[in-house]
C-alpha positions as CSV (number, residue, x, y, z in Angstrom):
1,M,0.0,0.0,0.0
2,A,1.3,3.4,-0.9
3,L,2.3,5.9,1.8
4,S,0.2,8.9,2.4
5,S,1.7,12.4,1.9
6,A,1.9,12.8,5.7
7,E,3.7,9.5,6.0
8,V,6.1,10.4,3.2
9,T,6.9,13.7,5.0
10,K,7.4,11.8,8.3
11,V,9.9,9.4,6.7
12,S,11.8,12.3,5.0
13,E,12.3,14.0,8.3
14,L,14.0,11.0,9.9
15,E,17.7,11.3,10.5
16,R,20.0,10.9,7.5
17,L,23.0,10.5,9.8
18,K,23.4,9.3,13.4
19,T,26.0,9.2,16.1
20,L,25.8,5.7,17.7
21,H,28.3,5.5,20.5
22,N,26.5,2.5,21.9
23,G,28.5,0.9,24.8
24,T,32.2,1.5,25.1
25,K,35.2,1.2,22.8
26,Q,36.5,-2.4,22.8
27,Q,40.0,-3.6,22.9
28,L,41.4,-3.4,19.4
29,T,43.8,-5.8,17.7
30,F,46.6,-3.3,17.9
31,S,47.7,-0.4,20.2
32,D,46.6,3.2,19.7
33,A,50.3,4.0,18.9
34,E,50.2,1.4,16.1
35,F,47.2,3.0,14.5
36,E,48.7,6.4,14.8
37,R,51.8,5.1,13.1
38,R,49.8,3.8,10.2
39,L,47.8,7.0,9.9
40,A,51.0,9.1,10.0
41,G,52.2,7.0,7.0
42,L,49.0,7.8,5.1
43,R,49.3,11.4,5.9
44,R,52.8,11.5,4.5
45,I,51.3,10.1,1.3
46,M,48.6,12.9,1.5
47,A,51.2,15.6,1.9
48,A,53.3,14.3,-1.0
49,K,50.2,14.3,-3.3
50,E,48.8,17.5,-1.9
51,L,45.6,15.9,-0.7
52,D,43.1,17.5,1.6
53,A,41.5,14.1,2.5
54,V,41.5,10.5,1.7
55,I,38.3,8.4,1.3
56,L,39.2,4.7,1.7
57,T,36.5,2.2,0.6
58,S,38.3,-1.2,0.4
59,Y,38.1,-3.9,3.0
60,H,41.9,-3.8,3.4
61,G,42.2,0.0,3.5
62,I,39.6,0.5,6.1
63,K,40.7,-2.4,8.2
64,Y,44.4,-1.4,8.1
65,Y,43.9,2.2,9.3
66,S,40.9,1.7,11.6
67,D,40.7,-2.0,12.6
68,F,37.1,-2.2,11.3
69,L,36.2,-5.0,8.9
70,Y,32.9,-4.4,7.3
71,T,30.3,-6.7,5.8
72,T,28.9,-5.0,2.7
73,F,25.6,-6.8,1.9
74,G,25.0,-4.2,-0.8
75,R,26.0,-1.1,1.2
76,N,28.9,1.2,1.0
77,Y,31.5,1.8,3.7
78,A,34.4,4.2,4.0
79,L,37.1,5.6,6.2
80,V,37.6,9.4,5.7
81,V,41.1,10.6,6.8
82,T,42.1,14.2,7.0
83,A,45.3,15.8,8.4
84,D,44.0,15.4,12.0
85,S,41.0,13.1,12.0
86,S,39.9,9.6,10.9
87,T,36.2,8.7,10.7
88,T,34.5,5.5,9.6
89,I,31.2,5.9,7.6
90,T,29.0,2.9,8.3
91,A,25.5,1.7,7.7
92,N,22.7,1.9,10.4
93,I,22.2,-1.8,10.0
94,D,25.4,-2.3,12.0
95,A,24.3,0.1,14.8
96,G,27.1,0.8,17.3
97,M,29.4,-2.1,16.5
98,P,31.6,-0.2,14.0
99,W,32.3,2.5,16.5
100,R,33.0,0.1,19.3
101,T,35.5,-1.9,17.2
102,S,37.4,0.8,15.3
103,Y,40.0,3.4,15.9
104,G,38.8,7.0,15.5
105,D,35.4,8.6,15.1
106,N,32.3,7.2,13.4
107,I,29.3,8.5,11.4
108,V,26.3,6.2,10.8
109,Y,24.1,6.7,7.8
110,T,20.5,5.5,7.5
111,D,18.5,4.0,4.7
112,W,15.9,6.8,4.6
113,K,17.5,8.4,1.5
114,R,19.5,6.6,-1.2
115,D,22.4,9.0,-1.1
116,N,22.9,9.1,2.7
117,F,26.3,7.4,2.4
118,Y,27.7,10.2,0.3
119,F,26.0,12.7,2.7
120,G,28.0,11.0,5.4
121,L,31.3,11.6,3.5
122,Q,30.5,15.3,3.2
123,E,29.7,15.4,6.9
124,A,33.0,13.8,7.9
125,L,34.9,16.6,6.2
126,K,32.5,19.4,7.4
127,R,32.9,18.3,11.0
128,N,36.6,18.8,10.7
129,G,36.5,22.0,8.8
130,V,37.9,20.6,5.6
131,K,36.9,21.8,2.2
132,A,38.4,19.3,-0.1
133,S,39.7,20.2,-3.6
134,R,42.0,17.1,-3.9
135,I,40.8,13.8,-2.5
136,G,42.6,10.4,-2.4
137,V,40.7,7.3,-3.4
138,E,41.6,3.6,-3.9
139,D,41.3,3.0,-7.7
140,D,42.4,-0.7,-7.3
141,A,39.2,-1.5,-5.4
142,L,36.7,1.3,-6.2
143,P,33.8,0.5,-8.5
144,L,33.3,3.0,-11.3
145,M,29.8,3.9,-10.2
146,T,30.9,4.6,-6.7
147,R,33.9,6.7,-7.9
148,Q,31.5,8.7,-10.1
149,A,29.2,9.3,-7.2
150,I,32.0,10.5,-5.0
151,A,33.1,12.9,-7.7
152,A,29.6,14.2,-8.0
153,T,29.4,14.6,-4.2
154,F,32.5,16.7,-4.1
155,D,31.8,18.7,-7.3
156,G,35.0,20.4,-8.6
157,A,37.3,18.2,-6.5
158,T,40.0,16.1,-8.2
159,L,40.2,12.4,-7.2
160,V,43.7,11.0,-7.0
161,D,44.6,7.4,-6.7
162,V,46.5,6.4,-3.4
163,S,46.1,2.7,-3.6
164,Q,49.6,1.8,-4.8
165,D,51.2,4.1,-2.2
166,A,49.1,2.7,0.6
167,M,49.9,-0.9,-0.6
168,R,53.6,-0.1,-0.4
169,Q,53.1,1.1,3.2
170,R,51.3,-2.1,4.1
171,M,54.1,-4.3,2.7
172,I,56.3,-3.4,5.7
173,K,54.9,-4.9,8.8
174,S,55.3,-3.6,12.4
175,A,56.3,-5.7,15.3
176,E,52.7,-5.8,16.4
177,E,51.5,-7.0,13.0
178,I,54.2,-9.7,12.9
179,E,53.1,-11.0,16.3
180,V,49.5,-11.5,14.9
181,I,50.9,-13.2,11.8
182,K,53.0,-15.5,13.9
183,H,49.9,-16.6,15.9
184,G,48.1,-17.1,12.6
185,A,50.9,-19.5,11.4
186,R,50.8,-21.4,14.6
187,I,47.0,-21.7,14.4
188,G,47.3,-22.9,10.8
189,D,49.6,-25.7,12.0
190,I,47.0,-26.7,14.6
191,G,44.4,-27.0,11.9
192,G,46.8,-29.0,9.8
193,E,47.4,-31.5,12.6
194,A,43.7,-31.9,13.2
195,I,43.2,-32.6,9.5
196,K,46.0,-35.1,9.3
197,A,44.6,-37.0,12.2
198,A,41.2,-37.1,10.5
199,I,42.3,-38.5,7.1
200,R,41.0,-42.0,6.4
201,E,39.3,-43.9,3.6
202,G,35.6,-43.0,3.2
203,I,35.6,-39.6,4.9
204,T,34.5,-36.7,2.7
205,E,36.5,-33.7,1.8
206,Y,34.0,-31.3,3.5
207,E,34.0,-33.3,6.7
208,V,37.8,-33.1,6.9
209,A,37.6,-29.4,6.1
210,L,35.1,-28.8,9.0
211,I,37.4,-30.6,11.4
212,G,40.3,-28.4,10.5
213,T,38.2,-25.2,10.6
214,E,36.8,-26.0,14.0
215,A,40.2,-26.6,15.5
216,M,41.5,-23.3,14.3
217,V,38.4,-21.3,15.2
218,H,38.6,-22.5,18.8
219,E,42.3,-21.5,19.0
220,I,41.6,-18.1,17.5
221,A,38.9,-17.4,20.1
222,K,41.3,-18.5,22.8
223,T,44.2,-16.4,21.5
224,F,42.2,-13.3,20.6
225,P,39.2,-13.3,23.0
226,H,38.6,-9.5,22.6
227,R,38.0,-9.7,18.8
228,E,35.3,-11.0,16.5
229,V,35.7,-14.6,15.2
230,R,35.1,-14.8,11.5
231,D,36.1,-16.0,8.0
232,T,38.4,-18.9,8.9
233,W,38.2,-21.7,6.3
234,V,39.8,-24.8,4.9
235,W,40.2,-26.0,1.4
236,F,40.7,-29.8,1.6
237,Q,41.0,-31.5,-1.8
238,S,41.5,-35.0,-3.0
239,G,42.2,-36.7,-6.3
240,I,41.3,-34.6,-9.4
241,N,40.0,-31.8,-7.0
242,T,43.7,-31.0,-6.1
243,D,44.3,-29.6,-9.6
244,G,43.6,-26.0,-8.6
245,A,44.9,-24.2,-5.6
246,H,41.5,-22.5,-4.8
247,N,39.2,-25.5,-5.2
248,W,36.6,-25.7,-2.5
249,A,35.9,-28.9,-0.5
250,T,33.3,-31.3,-2.0
251,T,31.4,-34.4,-1.0
252,R,34.0,-36.6,-2.7
253,K,35.0,-39.5,-0.4
254,L,38.7,-40.2,0.1
255,E,40.1,-43.3,-1.5
256,R,43.3,-45.2,-0.9
257,G,46.0,-44.0,-3.3
258,D,44.6,-40.5,-3.5
259,I,46.7,-37.4,-3.7
260,L,45.5,-34.9,-1.1
261,S,45.9,-31.2,-0.6
262,L,45.6,-29.6,2.9
263,N,45.0,-25.9,2.9
264,C,44.3,-24.1,6.3
265,F,43.4,-20.4,6.4
266,P,43.0,-19.0,9.9
267,M,41.7,-15.4,9.8
268,T,42.9,-13.6,12.9
269,S,41.2,-10.1,12.9
270,G,41.4,-9.7,9.2
271,Y,45.0,-11.1,8.9
272,Y,45.3,-14.1,6.6
273,T,47.8,-16.9,7.1
274,A,48.1,-20.2,5.3
275,L,49.3,-23.7,5.7
276,E,49.3,-25.8,2.5
277,R,50.7,-29.3,2.1
278,T,50.6,-32.2,-0.4
279,L,49.8,-35.6,1.2
280,F,49.0,-39.1,0.0
281,L,46.6,-41.6,1.4
282,G,48.8,-44.7,1.1
283,E,52.0,-45.0,-0.9
284,P,52.2,-42.8,-4.0
285,D,53.2,-44.4,-7.3
286,E,56.7,-43.8,-8.8
287,R,55.7,-40.9,-11.1
288,S,53.7,-39.2,-8.3
289,L,56.7,-39.5,-6.0
290,Q,59.0,-38.0,-8.7
291,V,56.7,-35.0,-9.2
292,W,56.2,-34.5,-5.5
293,N,60.0,-34.6,-4.8
294,A,60.6,-32.1,-7.7
295,N,58.2,-29.6,-6.1
296,V,59.8,-30.1,-2.7
297,E,63.2,-29.4,-4.3
298,V,61.9,-26.1,-5.6
299,H,60.3,-25.3,-2.2
300,K,63.5,-25.9,-0.3
301,R,65.5,-23.8,-2.7
302,G,62.9,-21.1,-2.5
303,L,63.1,-21.0,1.3
304,E,66.9,-20.4,0.9
305,L,66.4,-17.6,-1.6
306,I,64.1,-15.4,0.5
307,K,66.4,-12.9,2.2
308,P,67.0,-9.2,2.4
309,G,68.1,-7.7,-0.9
310,A,66.7,-10.5,-3.0
311,V,64.6,-9.4,-6.0
312,C,61.2,-11.0,-6.5
313,K,61.7,-11.7,-10.2
314,D,65.2,-13.1,-9.7
315,I,63.8,-15.6,-7.2
316,A,61.2,-16.7,-9.7
317,A,63.8,-17.0,-12.5
318,E,66.0,-19.3,-10.5
319,L,63.2,-21.5,-9.4
320,N,62.0,-21.8,-12.9
321,E,65.3,-23.4,-13.9
322,I,64.7,-26.2,-11.4
323,F,61.3,-26.9,-12.9
324,I,62.8,-26.8,-16.4
325,S,65.4,-29.4,-15.3
326,H,62.4,-31.7,-14.4
327,N,60.4,-30.8,-17.5
328,L,57.7,-29.4,-15.3
329,L,57.7,-25.6,-15.9
330,P,54.6,-25.8,-18.2
331,N,52.8,-27.5,-15.2
332,R,53.4,-24.5,-12.9
333,T,50.1,-23.0,-11.9
334,F,50.9,-19.5,-10.3
335,G,53.8,-17.5,-8.9
336,Y,56.0,-18.7,-6.1
337,G,54.7,-16.6,-3.2
338,H,53.2,-13.4,-2.0
339,S,53.0,-10.9,0.8
340,F,50.9,-11.4,4.0
341,G,48.9,-9.0,6.1
342,V,45.4,-7.7,5.7
343,L,44.0,-10.0,3.0
344,S,41.6,-12.8,2.4
345,H,40.0,-14.7,-0.5
346,Y,37.5,-11.9,-0.9
347,Y,39.5,-8.8,-0.1
348,G,43.0,-7.3,-0.1
349,R,46.2,-8.1,-1.9
350,E,49.7,-6.5,-1.9
351,A,50.3,-7.2,-5.5
352,G,53.6,-5.4,-5.6
353,L,55.1,-8.1,-3.4
354,E,54.7,-11.3,-5.3
355,L,57.4,-13.8,-6.3
356,R,56.7,-13.5,-10.1
357,E,58.8,-12.8,-13.2
358,D,57.2,-9.4,-13.6
359,I,57.8,-8.0,-10.1
360,D,61.0,-6.1,-9.4
361,T,60.4,-5.4,-5.7
362,V,63.4,-5.9,-3.4
363,L,62.9,-7.9,-0.2
364,E,63.6,-5.9,2.9
365,P,63.2,-6.2,6.7
366,G,59.6,-6.1,7.9
367,M,58.2,-8.0,4.9
368,V,56.4,-11.2,5.3
369,V,56.2,-13.5,2.3
370,S,55.3,-17.1,1.4
371,M,57.2,-19.7,-0.6
372,E,54.5,-21.8,-2.3
373,P,55.4,-23.6,-5.5
374,M,52.7,-25.7,-7.2
375,V,52.5,-27.9,-10.3
376,T,49.5,-29.7,-11.7
377,I,49.6,-32.9,-13.8
378,L,46.3,-33.3,-15.7
379,D,43.9,-36.2,-15.2
380,G,44.8,-39.3,-17.2
381,E,48.6,-38.6,-17.1
382,P,51.0,-40.5,-14.8
383,G,51.2,-38.7,-11.5
384,A,48.0,-36.8,-12.0
385,G,47.1,-34.2,-9.4
386,G,48.1,-30.9,-7.9
387,Y,51.3,-30.7,-5.8
388,R,51.8,-27.7,-3.5
389,E,53.8,-26.7,-0.4
390,H,53.5,-23.4,1.5
391,D,55.6,-21.8,4.3
392,I,55.5,-18.2,5.6
393,L,58.8,-16.3,6.2
394,V,59.4,-13.1,8.2
395,I,62.4,-11.0,7.2
396,G,63.8,-9.6,10.4
397,E,65.4,-6.2,11.1
398,D,68.7,-7.9,11.7
399,G,68.7,-9.4,8.2
400,G,67.7,-12.8,9.5
401,V,64.8,-14.8,8.1
402,E,62.4,-16.8,10.3
403,N,60.2,-19.6,8.9
404,I,57.1,-19.4,11.1
405,T,55.5,-22.5,9.6
406,K,56.4,-25.6,11.6
407,F,54.3,-28.3,9.9
408,G,56.5,-30.9,8.1
409,F,56.4,-31.2,4.4
410,G,57.4,-33.8,1.8
411,P,57.1,-37.6,1.5
412,E,58.9,-38.3,4.7
413,N,56.2,-36.5,6.6
414,N,52.9,-36.7,4.7
415,I,52.2,-40.2,3.5
416,I,49.2,-41.2,5.5
417,D,48.8,-45.0,6.3
418,A,45.3,-45.0,7.6
C-alpha cells in the first residue's frame, strides 16, 4: 500500500545520519600507537600528493587504518582521513558495532535516502572544517559507479589514486603485525594436525575441512578473545580436485592411493595466514613421487632464496630453472609466493610483493612472504594431481629470516597410512 503524503513527510524527516556511540570502545587488535603510526604514514602520502583528505573504501584499506572490517551486503562503507582526523562511515544496520570496534570517530548513515552514504562523506569533512579540492581514493578497489558518485558529491574536487602508495606502506609490517601473523601461522599448524589425524578412507572432503576449521576457530577465540571470530576456512582437496589451488571442498570420499591437498586459512582479525601441504593416502606411485619430490626441491631452494636484498623476479627466474630441469615448468600454476597481512579470499592483496617474473620489488626487513610452488599434472597422465607446499617467512630487522610454519612437508612427513 502506498504511503500517504503525511507518512512520506514523516519518513523524509527521519535522521539521515546518526551518532551511535553504543556501549564503550572495545580492545582493538593493535595499540593506539600502532594506528597512529599507520595514519601518519598515510598522511605523508597525502602531503606528497597535496591531498586534503582520503576516502578509503576497500576492506583492506579501512581495516588497516581503523581495525574495522565491514560486511557490505550491498551497502557502501568508508574511512575518511584528514590531516588530523579519521572517521568511519558505516550503515545503520550495524548500529554501534563499527564505533566500538574501530580506531577513530564514526558516522552512521541511515536508509531513509538513497544518497545518505555520500552525505556522510560530506559530513565527515564538514565536522573537521575541511573543504576538499583534492581527495585520495583507492582505484584498485573502487567500483566506477561509486567513484563517479564520490566525484559528483564533491563537485569540482580532483580524485587522486592512493592505492599503490598505501599498498607499499602495508608491505612493511610492524612488530605488532608480525606478532599477529605468527599466531596465525601457529594456528594454521593446529588446523593441519587436526586434518592429518582425521584423514581416512571414506571420509568426505567437506568433513575433513570442517574438522580443521573448528580446531582453528577454537584456538583463534582463545588467543584473541577480545576480537570477533570470522572468516576462517579450509580447502581440503583429493584426487582430481587437487588440480587447482583454490578448489573448495566437495562431498567426494577419500580413496586409498589419493593425492591430497591440505589448505588451512586461519583469519585472525582480518589477517590471513596459510598452511598448504601435499599428502597421499597410502604410498604414491613412482611418477607421483617424482613430481612431489621435484616440487619439494623447488620449495626448499625457494626458502633459501628469501632474504633481504633478493629481488622477486630473480627468485622466480632461479626456481623456474629447477622446474625446467624436471620438464615441469609448463605445469606450474601460479607465482612462487606473496605478501601477507590484511587480505583474504574476498579482499586485499599486496600485488607489488609477489614472487613472479614481472615483479622487481626488493625484499627488505619487515616484509612477510610465502614460498609456495605448485605444479599440476592433468587427469589421465602419470602422477595426475596438484602438488603444493607453502611456508611463511618473516624478514627480520637484523637481516635474519624466520620460517614461522612448523608443519612438516614432503614424502617423509605426509604419506598417511590409515
